[in-house]
N, C-alpha and C positions, 0 to 999 in steps of 0.2 A: 504494500500500500504506500502510495506516494503522498506525502503531506507537505503543504507549503504554508508559510506564514507571511502575510503581507501587512506591512506596517507603513501607514502614510497619514499625514495630517490633511491630505487633500482628497480623501475618499469617504465623505460623509453623505450617505444617500439623501437626495433631494435638497441638500444644503451646499456642499462643496465638492468639486470645484464650481459647479453651476447650480444656482438656485432653481428648484422646480416645484414651487409650492403654489404661487399665484397664477391662476389660469384666466380664461375669458371672463368668468363672473366678476372678478375684481376689476377688470378693465371696464366692463359694463357698469359696475357700481360707480366707478370714478366718473364715467361719462354722464350718467344720469344725474349724479349729484351736482356736477358742474352745470349741466343744462337747467336743472330745476332751480339752482341758485340764481342763475342769470335771468330766467323768466320772472321769478319773484322779485328780484332787484329792480328790473325795468317796470314791473307792475306797481311796486311800491312808490317809485319815483313818479310814475304817471298819476297816481292818486294824489300824492302830495302837491303836485303841480296843477291839480284840478283839471286834468286832461282825460278823465275817465270816458266821457262821451265822444271826445274827438279821436281818441286812440283806443277803441274798444278791443282791438286784437291784443294789444299789450296789457290792458287793464283787466279785461274780463275773460276773453276766450282762451288765450294761450295758458293762463294759470290753471285751467281745467285739467290739463294733463299732468300737472306737478304732483298731486298726491299719488297718482298711479305710477309715475316715474320713480318717485321716492320709494314706494312700496316694492316695486320690482327690483330697484337697486339694493334695498335692505334685504330682500329675500335672497338675491344673488350673493350678498356678503355673508349672510348667515349660513347658506348652503356651503360656501367655500371654506368657512371656518372649520368644517369637519365635525364639530360637535354643536349643532344648532340649539340643542336643549340647554346648553350652558352659556348662550350668548347674553343672557340677562346679567351675568356676572360683570359685564362691562360697566354696569350701572351701580355697582356696589361701592365704587370709589371714584374720586376725581383726581387725576394726576396732571397737573398743569404742564409738566415737562413732556407729556406724551401726546403727540399729534392724534393718535387713535382715540385717546380719551376725549380730546376736544371734539373730534368728529362725531363720536358716538353721542355725546351730550347735545351738541348743536343739532344733530339730526333728530334727536328726541324732542327738541323744542320746535324745530322748523316744520316737521311733518304734521302735527296737529294744527299749527298755525296756518299751514297751507290749506287745510280743510276748512278752517274758519274763514280764511280769506275768500275762497271761492263761494262759500255759503252765503255771504252777504249779497251776492248778485245772482244767485242761482235761479230764483223765480223770475228775475228780469230777463234772463237768457232763455228760460224755458217756462213760458207763461202757463202752460198746462199743468205744471207741478201743483199739487194740492197737499197741504199739510193737515187737513181737517182730521184725519185719522190719527195723526201724531201731533196734537196741538202744542206740545212743548217745543217743537221745532220753530214755531213762531217766535217764542222767547229767545231761542238761540239766534235766529235771524236778526231780531231787534238788537241783541247784544253785539253781533258782528258789525251791523251797520253803525251803531253808536260808537264803537271803539275801533273803527277801521283805521283812522288816522294813527292811533297809538300802535296798532299792529304794523302799519307801514313803517313807522319810526323804529320799531323793534326789528323788522325784517331786514332793513338796510345793513346794519352791522352783522346780523346773523348770517345773511346770505353771502356777504363778502368773506366772512370767516369760512363758511362752507365751501365756497368756490376756491379759495386759496388753499384750504386744507387738503383738497384732492391732490395737489402737487406736493405740499409739504409732507404728506404721508410717505411719499417716495423719497424725497430729498433727505429725510431724517435717517435713512439707512446709510450710515457711513461706510459699511462694508461693501457697498455696491457703488463703484466709482461713477457709473453713468447716472445714477440717481442722486449722488451726493453733489448737488448743484443748487445754489440758492435761487436761481432763475426759475426753477420748476414751479414754485408756488405762484408767482405772478403770471407765468406763462399759462398754467392751467386755468387760472382765474379769467384771463383775457380770452382764452379759447372757449371757456364755458359761456362767457358773455356773447361771443361771436355766434356760437351755435344757438343761443337763446334768441338773438336778434334775427337769425335766419328762420327760426321757428315762428317768431312773431310775424315775419313777412308772410308766411304761409297762412296765418290766421287773420291778417290785416283785412279790415272791412272797407278801406278806402284807398284811393291812389295816393293821397297825402300821407297816410300812415306807412304805406309800402315805401315811398320815396324817403321818408324820414328815417326808417330803420335800415334802408339800403345805405344811406349816408353814414349812419352809426356803424353799420357792419363794415363798410369800407375803411373807416378809421380804425376799427378794432383789428381788421386783417393786417393793416399796415403796422400797427403796434405789435401784433403777433409775429409778423415776419421779422421785425426788428429784434424781438426777444429771442427768436430762434437763432438769428445771426449771433447775438450776444451769447447765447447758450453754447453754441459750437465754438466760438472764440474762447469762451471760458474754459472749455475742455482742453483746447490746444495750449492755453496759457497755464494749465494746471500741471500736476505732477505726471510722472511716467504712466501711472495707472490710468489716469483720465485720458491721456493721449492715446493709449492703447484701447481704452473702452470706446471712444468715439469712432474708432475705425469701423465698427460694426454698422454705423449709420452713414459714414463717409468713406465709401470704397469697399464696404464689407457686404455681408449677406443680406442686410436689410436696407441697403442703399436705394434700390428701386422702389421699395414700398415707401420709404421716408421721403425721398425727393420726387419720385415719379407720381405716387398716388396722393401723399399728404400735402407736400409743398406745391407741386405743379397743378394737379387736378383739384386739390382740396382748398387751396388758398389763392394761387396766382390766377387760375382760370375764373373762379367766382369773382375775384377782384376786378378783372377785366370786364366780365359780363355786367357786373353791377355798375361800373363806371359808364359803360355804354348805355345802360338803361337810364342812368341819371342824365346822360347827355341827350336823351330823347329817342334813342334807337329802340325798336321793338324787341325786347328780350323776354322770353318766358321766365318770370321771376321764380318759378318753382325750380328751375334748373340750378342756378347758383345756390339757392337755399338748401336744396337736398345735398348738393356737393359739399357744402360747408358742414352740414350736420353729420354726414357719413365720414368726412375727413376728421371730425372731432373724435369719433369713435376709433378710427384707424390710428390716430395719434396716440391715444391711450393704450391701445393694444400693443403698438410698437414700443412705447416706453416701458411698459410692464415687462414685455418679453425680452427686450434688449437689455434692460437692467438686470434681469436674472441670469442672462447668458454671460455678461461681463463679470469680471472678478478682480479681486486684489492680487497683485503679482508679488510673490515671494518665493 
């Protein structure tokens, strides 16, 4: 009988040399969290600016998908944790130094707030709704209408935290050089706002609203492209591990997906189409909007996957 003993610090299943724990559900969770945060942020600002009737897509229609998006995202997260019946333990403590703790608690607050937020306008959007069999819902509606401004004021900081948390959750992993970059937080926030603006364009009820959010989206895409350039430059200005890690996106296995699908088709092409549309050319608004939304998901899939493949060199 032949026996072999293998000793290595780089052979820990699912951990080292390559992380193989976070799969598509985490990418979906990060995408839906950023999208929901962006929609609620725009909706809150619209209400505070008294533009509810002028911008119905942003203020009333787009927020309808938020509770469902958050529910799907949370379900994906719980399933990916491996022990869904123990997920409640996240709420037995608050750790201010932990991005995951911040995210868990902010989601716990934002999710019911999103339901109350849309409840205030639900009967206006669907006049056939009748609460006579559940009369307590009239009181809930009155409460939501009465305190909607306060909810808007609360949603602004909460959604900013939620949007930026989706990137900070990754950047907090010092052991993964591709994730260990301070730009990821702002980049994920801007990306979430961009996908939210694109979603609002799909829900827009007037040409004025579509043009307004096309302008907003153009600005957000330009900012996002600037952050991506800064992100890549940051890797090349970093240590040897980060220079090696970024090669997977620049000249490596994921280059086509990153530059071809995400940057070119998901950012540059929609940017050009939206600029043409603002200039007066007839452009189907659904095309750039869908490209932006899909690219937002692709970006998160790429970053989660690439970050797990790259590793510390020693």
